[in-house]
C-alpha positions as CSV (number, residue, x, y, z in Angstrom):
1,M,-29.6,-35.2,7.5
2,K,-29.0,-37.4,10.5
3,R,-26.8,-36.3,13.4
4,G,-24.4,-39.0,12.3
5,G,-23.7,-37.1,9.2
6,K,-22.4,-34.0,11.4
7,N,-20.1,-36.4,13.3
8,L,-18.7,-38.0,10.1
9,L,-18.0,-34.7,8.6
10,M,-16.2,-33.5,11.7
11,A,-14.2,-36.6,11.8
12,H,-13.4,-36.3,8.2
13,N,-12.1,-32.8,8.6
14,F,-9.9,-34.0,11.4
15,V,-8.4,-36.9,9.5
16,N,-8.0,-35.1,6.3
17,S,-6.2,-32.2,7.9
18,F,-4.0,-34.6,9.8
19,E,-3.0,-36.5,6.8
20,W,-2.3,-33.6,4.5
21,S,-0.4,-31.7,7.2
22,L,2.1,-34.7,7.2
23,V,3.3,-33.6,3.8
24,G,2.3,-29.9,3.9
25,P,5.6,-28.4,5.4
26,F,7.7,-30.2,2.8
27,L,5.6,-30.3,-0.4
28,P,6.6,-26.8,-1.5
29,L,10.3,-27.7,-1.2
30,F,9.6,-31.0,-3.2
31,F,7.9,-29.0,-6.0
32,Y,10.7,-26.4,-5.9
33,E,13.3,-29.3,-6.5
34,I,11.4,-30.8,-9.3
35,A,11.1,-27.4,-10.9
36,H,14.9,-27.2,-11.0
37,N,15.0,-24.5,-8.2
38,S,13.1,-22.1,-10.4
39,F,10.4,-19.8,-8.8
40,F,9.0,-19.0,-12.2
41,L,8.4,-22.6,-13.0
42,L,7.1,-23.2,-9.5
43,N,4.5,-20.3,-9.8
44,L,3.4,-21.9,-13.1
45,V,2.9,-25.3,-11.7
46,N,0.9,-23.8,-8.9
47,S,-1.0,-21.1,-10.9
48,L,-2.3,-23.0,-14.0
49,P,-4.0,-25.8,-12.0
50,S,-5.6,-23.3,-9.7
51,I,-7.1,-21.4,-12.7
52,V,-8.3,-24.6,-14.3
53,A,-9.7,-25.9,-10.9
54,V,-11.9,-22.8,-10.3
55,V,-13.4,-22.9,-13.8
56,M,-14.0,-26.6,-13.8
57,G,-15.3,-26.4,-10.3
58,L,-18.1,-24.1,-11.5
59,V,-18.9,-26.7,-14.3
60,W,-19.1,-29.5,-11.8
61,A,-21.1,-27.5,-9.3
62,R,-23.8,-26.8,-12.0
63,I,-24.0,-30.6,-12.7
64,S,-24.2,-31.3,-8.9
65,D,-27.1,-28.8,-8.5
66,A,-28.8,-30.3,-11.5
67,V,-28.5,-33.9,-10.2
68,G,-29.5,-32.7,-6.6
69,R,-26.8,-34.8,-5.0
70,R,-23.3,-34.1,-3.5
71,K,-21.9,-37.4,-2.4
72,P,-21.1,-38.8,-5.9
73,F,-19.0,-35.7,-6.7
74,V,-17.1,-35.7,-3.5
75,I,-16.3,-39.4,-4.0
76,L,-15.2,-38.8,-7.5
77,S,-12.9,-36.0,-6.2
78,G,-11.6,-38.3,-3.4
79,L,-10.7,-41.0,-5.8
80,T,-9.0,-38.5,-8.1
81,G,-7.1,-37.2,-5.1
82,I,-5.8,-40.7,-4.1
83,A,-4.6,-41.3,-7.8
84,T,-3.0,-37.9,-8.2
85,T,-1.2,-38.2,-4.9
86,F,0.3,-41.5,-5.8
87,A,1.3,-40.1,-9.2
88,L,3.1,-37.3,-7.6
89,A,5.3,-39.6,-5.7
90,H,6.6,-40.8,-9.0
91,V,7.1,-37.5,-11.1
92,N,10.8,-36.8,-12.2
93,N,10.5,-33.5,-13.9
94,V,8.5,-30.3,-14.1
95,Y,6.5,-31.3,-17.1
96,Q,5.3,-34.5,-15.5
97,L,4.5,-32.5,-12.4
98,L,2.4,-30.0,-14.2
99,M,0.6,-32.6,-16.3
100,V,-0.3,-34.7,-13.2
101,R,-1.7,-31.7,-11.4
102,L,-3.6,-30.4,-14.5
103,A,-5.1,-33.9,-15.1
104,G,-6.1,-34.1,-11.4
105,V,-7.9,-30.9,-11.2
106,F,-10.4,-31.8,-14.1
107,T,-12.2,-34.5,-11.9
108,G,-10.6,-33.3,-8.5
109,S,-12.4,-30.1,-8.7
110,A,-15.8,-32.0,-8.7
111,G,-15.6,-32.2,-4.9
112,G,-14.9,-28.6,-3.7
113,A,-18.2,-26.9,-4.1
114,A,-20.1,-30.2,-3.7
115,F,-18.5,-30.8,-0.4
116,S,-19.3,-27.2,0.8
117,A,-22.9,-27.8,-0.3
118,L,-22.9,-31.0,1.8
119,L,-21.6,-29.1,4.8
120,A,-24.2,-26.4,4.4
121,K,-27.0,-29.0,4.0
122,T,-25.7,-31.0,7.1
123,F,-25.1,-28.0,9.3
124,K,-28.6,-26.7,8.8
125,E,-29.1,-25.5,12.5
126,K,-26.7,-23.6,14.7
127,R,-24.3,-23.2,11.8
128,G,-21.9,-20.9,13.6
129,R,-21.5,-23.4,16.4
130,Y,-20.9,-26.4,14.1
131,V,-18.6,-24.5,11.6
132,G,-16.5,-23.4,14.7
133,I,-16.1,-26.9,16.0
134,Y,-15.6,-28.3,12.4
135,N,-12.7,-25.8,11.8
136,A,-11.2,-26.4,15.4
137,L,-11.0,-30.1,14.7
138,G,-9.4,-29.5,11.4
139,L,-6.8,-27.3,13.2
140,V,-6.1,-30.0,15.8
141,G,-5.6,-32.5,13.2
142,G,-3.2,-30.2,11.2
143,I,-1.1,-29.4,14.3
144,M,-0.8,-33.1,15.2
145,G,0.2,-33.8,11.6
146,N,2.8,-31.1,11.6
147,V,4.4,-32.5,14.8
148,L,4.9,-35.9,13.1
149,S,5.8,-34.6,9.7
150,A,9.6,-34.2,10.1
151,Y,9.9,-37.6,11.8
152,L,8.2,-39.4,8.9
153,Y,9.9,-37.2,6.3
154,E,13.3,-38.2,7.7
155,R,12.4,-41.8,7.5
156,L,10.3,-42.2,4.3
157,G,11.3,-39.2,2.2
158,M,9.0,-37.0,0.4
159,R,8.0,-39.8,-2.2
160,G,7.3,-42.3,0.6
161,L,5.2,-39.9,2.4
162,L,3.1,-39.2,-0.6
163,E,2.5,-42.9,-1.2
164,V,1.4,-43.2,2.4
165,L,-0.9,-40.3,2.0
166,A,-2.4,-41.8,-1.1
167,V,-3.3,-44.9,0.9
168,G,-4.5,-42.9,3.9
169,Q,-6.8,-40.8,1.9
170,A,-9.2,-43.9,1.7
171,V,-10.2,-43.2,5.4
172,P,-11.8,-39.8,4.8
173,L,-13.3,-41.1,1.6
174,A,-14.9,-44.1,3.5
175,M,-16.4,-41.5,6.0
176,V,-18.1,-39.7,3.1
177,L,-19.4,-43.0,1.7
178,A,-21.0,-43.7,5.1
179,I,-23.0,-40.4,5.2
180,E,-26.7,-40.8,4.3
181,E,-27.5,-38.0,1.9
182,E,-31.0,-36.7,1.3
183,P,-31.3,-35.9,-2.4
184,E,-32.5,-32.5,-3.2
185,E,-34.7,-31.6,-6.3
186,R,-33.5,-32.6,-9.7
187,K,-33.2,-30.0,-12.4
188,P,-32.8,-30.2,-16.2
189,L,-29.1,-30.9,-17.1
190,E,-28.6,-28.8,-20.2
191,L,-25.3,-27.5,-21.7
192,S,-26.6,-23.9,-21.8
193,N,-27.4,-24.0,-18.1
194,I,-23.9,-25.5,-17.2
195,L,-22.0,-22.8,-19.3
196,A,-24.3,-20.0,-18.2
197,K,-22.6,-17.1,-16.2
198,P,-22.7,-17.4,-12.5
199,K,-25.9,-16.3,-10.7
200,F,-25.8,-14.8,-7.2
201,P,-28.5,-14.0,-4.6
202,R,-29.1,-10.3,-4.3
203,E,-27.8,-10.2,-0.8
204,F,-24.5,-11.9,-1.9
205,W,-22.9,-8.7,-3.3
206,R,-23.3,-6.7,0.0
207,V,-21.6,-9.5,1.8
208,Y,-18.9,-9.9,-0.8
209,A,-18.3,-6.1,-0.7
210,V,-17.6,-6.3,3.0
211,R,-15.4,-9.4,2.5
212,S,-13.4,-7.7,-0.3
213,V,-12.5,-4.8,2.0
214,L,-11.9,-6.9,5.2
215,V,-9.3,-9.1,3.4
216,L,-7.2,-6.1,2.2
217,P,-5.2,-5.6,5.3
218,G,-4.0,-9.3,5.1
219,L,-3.3,-9.0,1.4
220,F,-1.3,-5.8,1.7
221,G,0.3,-5.9,5.3
222,G,0.2,-9.6,5.9
223,S,2.8,-10.3,3.2
224,V,5.4,-8.3,5.1
225,L,4.9,-9.5,8.6
226,A,7.6,-12.2,8.8
227,V,10.2,-9.9,7.1
228,Y,9.3,-7.1,9.4
229,F,9.6,-9.2,12.5
230,V,13.0,-10.6,11.7
231,K,14.7,-7.9,9.5
232,Y,13.3,-4.8,11.1
233,L,12.5,-5.6,14.7
234,G,15.4,-8.1,15.2
235,G,13.4,-11.0,16.2
236,S,15.1,-14.4,15.6
237,E,13.6,-17.0,13.2
238,Q,13.0,-19.4,16.0
239,L,11.0,-16.9,17.9
240,W,8.9,-16.2,14.8
241,A,8.2,-19.9,14.4
242,L,7.0,-20.2,17.9
243,V,4.9,-17.0,17.6
244,T,3.2,-18.3,14.4
245,A,2.6,-21.8,16.1
246,V,0.9,-20.1,19.1
247,C,-1.2,-18.0,16.6
248,T,-2.3,-21.2,14.8
249,L,-3.1,-22.8,18.2
250,L,-5.2,-19.9,19.1
251,G,-7.4,-20.7,15.9
252,L,-9.2,-23.0,18.4
253,S,-11.1,-19.8,19.3
254,S,-13.2,-20.6,16.4
255,I,-15.5,-22.5,18.7
256,P,-16.6,-19.6,20.8
257,Y,-16.6,-17.3,17.8
258,G,-19.0,-19.7,16.0
259,E,-21.3,-19.4,19.0
260,L,-21.0,-15.6,18.8
261,A,-21.8,-15.6,15.1
262,D,-25.1,-17.3,15.8
263,R,-26.0,-14.9,18.5
264,L,-24.8,-11.6,17.1
265,G,-25.1,-12.0,13.4
266,A,-22.8,-11.1,10.4
267,R,-23.0,-7.3,10.8
268,K,-21.7,-7.2,14.3
269,M,-19.1,-9.9,13.8
270,F,-17.6,-8.4,10.6
271,T,-17.5,-5.0,12.3
272,L,-15.8,-6.3,15.3
273,A,-13.3,-8.2,13.1
274,G,-12.6,-5.0,11.1
275,L,-12.0,-3.0,14.4
276,G,-9.9,-5.8,15.8
277,W,-7.6,-5.9,12.7
278,A,-7.3,-2.0,12.8
279,V,-6.1,-2.3,16.4
280,L,-3.7,-5.1,15.6
281,Y,-2.1,-3.4,12.5
282,A,-1.7,-0.3,14.4
283,G,-0.1,-2.3,17.1
284,Y,2.4,-3.8,14.5
285,Y,3.2,-0.3,13.3
286,L,3.8,1.0,16.8
287,S,5.8,-2.0,18.0
288,N,9.6,-1.3,18.6
289,D,10.6,-4.7,19.6
290,P,9.8,-8.4,18.7
291,L,7.9,-9.2,22.0
292,T,5.5,-6.3,21.7
293,F,4.8,-7.2,18.2
294,A,4.2,-10.8,19.1
295,A,1.7,-9.8,21.8
296,F,-0.4,-8.2,19.2
297,F,0.2,-10.9,16.6
298,I,-1.2,-13.8,18.6
299,V,-4.6,-12.2,19.3
300,P,-7.0,-14.4,17.3
301,I,-9.1,-12.1,15.0
302,W,-9.0,-14.1,11.8
303,P,-11.1,-17.0,13.1
304,A,-14.0,-14.7,13.9
305,F,-14.0,-13.4,10.3
306,H,-13.5,-16.9,8.9
307,V,-16.2,-18.6,10.8
308,T,-18.7,-15.8,10.1
309,Y,-18.1,-15.7,6.4
310,Q,-18.4,-19.5,6.1
311,K,-21.8,-19.3,8.1
312,V,-23.1,-16.5,5.8
313,L,-22.3,-18.3,2.7
314,M,-24.1,-21.4,3.9
315,D,-27.1,-19.2,4.9
316,L,-27.0,-17.7,1.4
317,S,-26.8,-21.1,-0.2
318,D,-30.4,-21.9,1.2
319,K,-31.7,-19.2,-1.2
320,S,-29.7,-20.4,-4.2
321,E,-28.1,-23.4,-6.0
322,R,-25.8,-24.5,-3.3
323,A,-22.8,-25.9,-5.1
324,S,-22.9,-23.3,-7.8
325,L,-22.9,-20.5,-5.3
326,F,-19.8,-21.8,-3.5
327,A,-18.1,-22.5,-6.8
328,S,-18.9,-19.0,-8.2
329,E,-17.7,-17.4,-5.0
330,R,-14.3,-19.2,-5.4
331,L,-14.0,-18.2,-9.0
332,V,-14.7,-14.5,-8.1
333,S,-12.4,-14.7,-5.1
334,T,-9.6,-16.2,-7.2
335,V,-9.8,-13.4,-9.8
336,Y,-10.0,-10.8,-7.1
337,G,-7.0,-12.3,-5.2
338,L,-4.9,-12.3,-8.3
339,A,-5.6,-8.8,-9.2
340,V,-5.1,-7.4,-5.7
341,G,-2.0,-9.6,-5.2
342,L,-0.3,-7.9,-8.1
343,I,-1.0,-4.4,-6.6
344,A,0.0,-5.6,-3.1
345,G,3.3,-7.0,-4.5
346,Y,4.1,-3.7,-6.1
347,L,3.3,-1.6,-2.9
348,A,5.4,-4.1,-0.9
349,D,8.4,-3.3,-3.1
350,A,7.6,0.4,-3.3
351,L,6.9,1.2,0.3
352,S,8.5,0.5,3.6
353,P,6.9,-2.4,5.5
354,R,6.1,0.0,8.3
355,T,4.2,2.3,6.0
356,L,2.3,-0.7,4.6
357,L,1.3,-1.7,8.2
358,A,-0.1,1.7,8.9
359,I,-2.1,1.5,5.5
360,S,-3.4,-1.8,6.4
361,S,-4.7,-0.5,9.8
362,L,-6.6,2.2,8.0
363,L,-8.0,-0.4,5.5
364,A,-9.2,-2.5,8.4
365,L,-10.9,0.5,9.9
366,C,-12.6,1.0,6.5
367,G,-13.7,-2.7,6.6
368,A,-15.4,-2.1,9.8
369,I,-17.3,0.9,8.6
370,V,-18.3,-0.8,5.4
371,S,-19.5,-3.8,7.3
372,Y,-21.7,-1.7,9.7
373,S,-22.9,0.4,6.7
374,L,-23.8,-2.3,4.0
375,L,-25.1,-5.2,6.1
376,K,-28.7,-5.3,7.5
377,K,-29.3,-5.4,11.1
C-alpha cells in the first residue's frame, strides 16, 4: 500500500469525524422526539439495528475475506450511509425511523470490518504511531464539528443538518475511492464458510481476556461519574461540561501513546493502563470536592488502552482473515457489553456511587494483574 493511502485514510477520519460531530450532540434528542419521548422506544430503535449490524457485519466480513478486497465493501457502506442519512431527515414517526435504520444496517454494515481490515493492511509498519495519529485527527475533527454544531443546528434544524451531512459524506467516500488497494488472495466463496462460526487466532483469547477485565471499571463505575460529580460532590453542570471537554481534548495523547505501544508492547501498555485506572478510580473515591475529582478525571489513561488494543487487533489480523477477525471481535464485544451492562445497571441502583467507584478501582487493579500474567513478554 502506497504512502498516499495512509494520508487519505488520515484525512478520511478527520473529515468523517468532523461531519458526524455536527449532528452528534443533537441526534439523540431528535430520535427521542420521534419516539414520542419514550426511552423504551428509543432503546428499541438503538438496540435492534445494533444487533442486526454485528450479525450482518460478520457475513459481509466473510465475503470480503473471500473476495480479497476491502474497498468495494467500504464504498457500498458509504453509499448506504448517504442514502440512510438523507432518509432520516424525512422520517415522521418511530416506525419509519426503525425501518430506515434497519434497512441501512443490512448493507451499511458491509464497511465496518472491511474498513478496519483496510486500515490494518495500510498501517503495516509502526502501527502504534499511525493509529495514534489517526485517532488524534479524528478527535480534532470531532471537536471542530462540535464547536460548529450548535450554530448550524439553530439555523438549519436537525432535518436540514442531516441533509447537509448526507451531501457532505460524498467527500470521505471520494477519499476511499482514491486509495489504490492491493488485492489479497481470493478464497472460495461458499455459503457454509459464510455461515460458519467465528474463528480466532489462538492468541486472541488471551488478549480478549485482558480486554474484558480492563473495560470493567468503565462499565461499572463510568456510568455514575457524571451523577457523582454533580449530585454528590456539588459540582455545577457547566463545570462538568468543561471537565469532559478537557478530557476529550487530552485524547490527543494518543499520538505519544501510539509511539509507546510500538516500543513497549501490549503487555506493558495494558498493565500500565490498568494501574492508571486503579489510581484514578481510587482518586474519584477519595475526592471530597469537584476540583479534586476533576484533577483525576482529566488524566488521559483511556487513549493508552484504546490505541494499544487497536494495534494488537491489527497485529492479530496478520495471522487471520482480516475482516472476519474484526467483525467477530465486534460480535463478541456486543454480546459481552450487553450482558455486563445489565449487571452494571443493577449494581448502580443497588449500591451507592462511591462504593461502585471503590469496586471499579479494585477491578482496574485486577486488570493490571491479568495483563501482566496472561500476555507474553
